[in-house]
N, C-alpha and C positions, 0 to 999 in steps of 0.2 A: 436457502443454503446458510450454513453456518461453516465458519473456519475457526478454530481455536487453537492457540500454541502458546506456549511459554510465556504467561503474563499479558495475552492479549487476545481480543476477540473480533472479528469481522462477522457481519450478517448483511447477505444479500436480501434485498426487497423483491418482490415481483415486476415491480418499476424497473430494476436494474439500478438502483442507488445503493451504495456501499453505508454500513454503520458500522464503527468504529470505537471501541474502548480498551482502557486498560493501560499498558506501561507503553512509553514512545520507543525504547529501546533503539537507538542509534536512528531517529526518524521512521521505524518501521509501522507506525499508525498512519503517516501520512499528512499530518496536521502542521503545515508550514509556520502556523502561529504559535506552536508551541516547542520548547525547549527537547533537545535529542534524550533527555532522560527525565522528563515531565509524565505524570500520569493524567490521563483522562478518565474522570470517574463518573461520567455521565455519556450514554452513548449519544454519537455524535455522526452527523450526516459528513461525509468526505466530500466538502464542497468542491474541491478541485477535479472532480470527476462527475460531478454532476450534469454534464452535458454530453456524458456516455451511458449507455445500456451495459453494466457489468455483468457478465454472465458465468465468470470464474473467477474464482481468489484461492490464492494459498500463501501462508507465510510459514517464512523459517524461523531459525531463532532470532536475526536481527533484521531481516529483509522481507519483503511482501512484493509478489508480482500479481497483477490484475489482467483478466483478458475480456474483451468488450465483444458484443454480438458480432461487430466488423471484424474481429481479429486484430484490434490495435493491443499490444501487450504495452503495461504501466507497469514501473518497478519503483520503490521507494524503499528508504531505510540503508542498512551497512553495504556498503560495495567495496570492503578490504579486498576481498578475493575475487571479485569482478562477478558477484555475484547477480547484479543488476545487467550486466553485458555492457556497462559503461567502462569505458577505459580510464577516464580522468576525474570521476568522482569519487568521493571518498563517503561522505554523510548526505544522503540524498533524501530530505525532509519532505518535499512535495512528490507525488507522483509523476514521473518523466516517462516519456513514452520510448521504448526500448527498440530501437530500428534493429532491422535483419534483412538480409538478402533472401528474396523469396526465389 
């Protein structure tokens, strides 16, 4: 699966890994070792999700949401308008689990 949106691209591998590249845009690529406005010029595996099998990913203008095969939801990037479902986070540089009531 490939998900591309304004200046960033995500690729999901058959093994459930996430590969990302492009513009960080408020952290929406999910690399905590990069600044919120940096560019990632070479495709990189999103190490913070390495222990999970990501089955779906979608990216908005400045935020991204990933879902694992076990139904765990992760969000990263801009959260100014609660796009990530987190009340107290503004910029989320690292994929963070989105908690919700089942």
